[in-house]
Every structure is written in structure tokens, then in C-alpha cells.
N, C-alpha and C positions, 0 to 999 in steps of 0.2 A: 565124444562124437566123432564118427568117421565121415569124411567127405569123399564122395565118389565122383569122378569126372569121366564122362564118356559121351560121345556124340550120338549114341543110340539110347533113346529114352527107355526102351524095353530092358536094356542092360542095367542102367542105374536103378530102375524100379525093382528088378530081380535081386540086386544086391541089397537094396534097402529092406526088402522082405526077408532076405536071408539073415542079415544082421539083426533085424527085429525079432526073429525067432530065437536068437541067442540072447536077447535082452540088451542089445547094444544099439544105442541111438545112431542114426546115420542120415545123411542128406545127399541126394544126387543132383548133379548139375550137368547141363550141356556146356560146351566150351564158351559160348558168349556169356551165358549167365554166370559161369564161374569167374571169368575175368572181372565182371562187374562186382561180384560178391567179394572176392579176395582183396580188391583194391579199396573197397568201402567198409569192410567189416570192422566192427569195434574190437578193441583189444580183448575184452572179456569173451567175445565170441571166438576169437582166434585161440585164446588160452584153453577153451573147451575142446578144441580139436585134438584128438589123439593121433590121427594119421590121415594122410591124403592118399587115396587110391586112384591111380591114373590109368584109365583104359584107353581105348582107341580114340584118338582125336589128332587132327592135323598139327596142332600147336603143342603137343605133349612135351617135346624137348625144351620148350621155353618155360614150362610151368615150374620146374624145380627151382630155378633162379628167382622167379616171381614169388614163390612160396617162401623161400629162404629170406627174402627181404622183409617178411612179415612174421614168421614164426619158425621155430626149430622142430616142429612136429615131423615125425618120420614121413618120408615120401616113398611109396611102393608103386612100381609100374607093373601092370598086368600085360603079358605078351602072348599072342597067339602064334608068333613066329619063333620057332626054336633055334633059328640060325645064330651062330656065334657072333657074326658081324653086327647083326641087329641088336643083340643083347649088349654088346660092348658099347654100341652107339647110345643106347638108353642110359647105361651106367655113366658114360661120359657127360651126359646132360646134367648129372648131379643127383640122381635118385639114390635112395639108400638100399634098395633091393629090387630085383626083377623076378617076378613069379610067373611061371608058365600056366596058362589057363588050360582046363578048368581047375579051380582051387576052392577049397572049402573056406568059409569065413573064419572058422576056428584056426586054420593054419595062418591066415592073414594076421589075426590077432596075436598068435604066437610069435610071428616074425616081428610085429610091432613091439612086443615086449622085449624081444631079444635085442633089437636095435636100441631101445631105451636103456637096457641094462649095460650094454657096451659103452654107451655114452657116459652113463653115470659112473661106471667103474673107471673110465679114463679120466674124467674130471675130478672124481672124489667127492662131488657134491651136486646137489640139484637146487636150482633157484625157482621159486614160485613167487613172483612179485618181490617184496622186500624180505621174504623168508628164505634162508639158505639152510638146507638140511644135508648133513654129511653122511657118507656111506660107511664111515668107520665107527659109528656109535657115539660120536661127540655131540654135545648139546648144540642146538641150532643157533644160528645168528639171525637176529631179527632187527631190521633197520640199523645194521652195522654193529650191533652189540650182542654178546652172547646172552641167551635166555636159558637159565638153568631150569631143567625140567626133571621131575621124577621119571624113572625108567619107563613106566607104563605109558605116561603121557608122551614121552619122546617117541616111543615105538608107534603109538597111534598117529602122531604127526608124520612119521616116516611112511606109514602105510597110506595115509591120505595123499601124501606127495607122490607116492608110487602109482596111485590111481587118480591122479589129478585130472580134472575135467569129467570124472565119472562119479555118479552117485553110488556109494557103497552102504550096504545095510549094517545095522548094529550086529547082526549075526556074523557077517563077513569080518568085521573088525575084531569081534570076540575070537573067532577061529584063528585069525592071524596072530593075535597077541597072546592068547591063552592056550590055543590048541583045541582041537575038536574033542579031545578025550579028557579034558579037565572038568571033572564033575564036582570039584570042591568050591568053585567060584560060579556065581550066578551071572547070566548074560547082562543083567541090568547094571552091573558094575561099570560097563562101558559108558553109560549115560553120565555117571559121576565123573569119570576121567575126562570125558569130552567137555563137560561143564566147566571143570577147573582149567583145562587147556585153553578153551576159547576165551575165558576171562583174562588169562595171562597174555594171550595174543592180542586181544582187543585193547588192553591197557597199553601195549607197546605200539600197535599199528594205528590205533584210533578208529578201527572198525572191526567187525567180526568176520574173520576170514573163513570160518567154517559155516558154509551154507547148509541148512537142514530143511528137508522136505518131509512133512508128515507121511508116515507109512512107507517112504521110499528110502531115506537114508541121509548120508552126509556127503559133502563135497567141499574140497578146499578151493578157494577162489583167490585170485591175485589182486582184485580191486573190489571195492564195495559195490554192491548191487542195490540200486535205488529202490527196486520194488520188493526187496526182502522184508517181509513183515514179521512182527513178533508172533503172529498167529501161526506162522509156518514152522516155528521152532518145535523141535521134538521135545525139548525140555528147557525151562527157563531157570528155575532154581531147584537144586536138589536138596532134600532134607539133610540136616546135619547129622542126625542119628540114622545109621543104616543097619539093616538086619544082617549084613555080612561084613567081614573084616576087610579093610583096604590096607595093603602093605606096599609101599612104594620104596624104590631104592634109587638114590642119586647115583648116576654112573656116567662116565665119559670114556 
């Protein structure tokens, strides 16, 4: 989810509509409402935020520090003033990027992904709750212990981590893991891989960290969601006999 902060309601509504047309969830706040929300938001709500977009508001230079105390989600400021001094002042406040308006929401999302990649490359790993996924292809660490995974399951987990906070469809996962031109493997193989992966993670964590929404897709979460029901699951148990071969490789 993208959070937009601007003192002009027409601006936040316009961005919400633009993100919505791209299939990206967003929520707009005025300055007062944002202050209340960010200070009282639950951890799962903050974990779901992909980025904060700061438009025009009197307290904009105070927001990056306030956000950093709660989450490491990227902070991007939108500026209508192309002056160098103003841009440097905004950067000094602690934002990750300054973008001159007008800007398409696709460019904003591209900048969010670039910020995330730089952070992950620098750290060498990404943490989502008690799950640590490495960028060098090694098996993840879950609750302080290495969890050995077949190659396909590990890559699915890496993909879910890279899209954390967002629902991703089975087709998106399949394209990422197998490629769009692989005609020898059926898309439903993803359900089998995820079923096995979520059971291993559940055994280690004590809850299912892969949230699933029927017809929408999957999302990795950092903490258990009380309202997650079994009826929302895309699959509960997969048949032991499959019509297609499954070949996994252990790799690190």
C-alpha cells in the first residue's frame, strides 16, 4: 500500500485514483490525520506500507524522522519547486528521493523499487518479521535457524519478500520462477510449492506467514492476522499424486 500525504484533498484523491488504475492500493491523508494514523497504526498496517509519498504540507520536513521511528519504508517527496536549495533542504530532512511534479505513478513505483534494491544489495539480506532472506541465494534464516528449502520454494519466498505488503497472483509468481515462455510446466505447480513452503514456515514460526486471498493471490506477512480464515485459503491440501513432474534442487 502507498501512503500519500498532502494538505490538499483533491491531490490525495487524484493520486489514489491514479494508483488504483495501476492496481496498486493507496490511502491519502491530510497532515493532521496522518500524524494520528502513523502514531497509532498497528505493526501489520505499517508492514503493509510500500512507500510514503509526501506532497505539499507545512510539516513535511518533520515527517521523515517520524516515519523512520515506525518503519523503513521508502519516503519520496514530491516537489513543485525545481530550485536547488529547496531540493537539498528536503533531502536533508531525511527523504530517500525528491521527484519533481508532475510525475506518473509508474515512475514513483519504479523509484520505490530502486530504493528497495539498493538497500537490499547493501545489507545482503531482507527481514520480514522473523524471516531473513538473503540476496546471494542462500537458504533463509527463520527464528534464528537456517531453514533448508528446495530451490523453487526458496525462490518463491524471495519473490514474496520482494513484493512484501502486496498481493501477488499465482500467474505473477509462476512467471517470476519459471519464466513466461516455459510451456513444459503447468501454472498450478505454484500451488503445490506454496503449500509445502507455508507448512515448513508454519512449523517454524507457529503461524502461517503466507496470507492468501481467493482470486487475488498471496502476500507475505510478518505477524499472524487474527481474521485470516481457512475459507480464504487458495489451497489447503494438495493431492499427493500430480499430473506433472516436480523436480526441486537444494541449493545455497
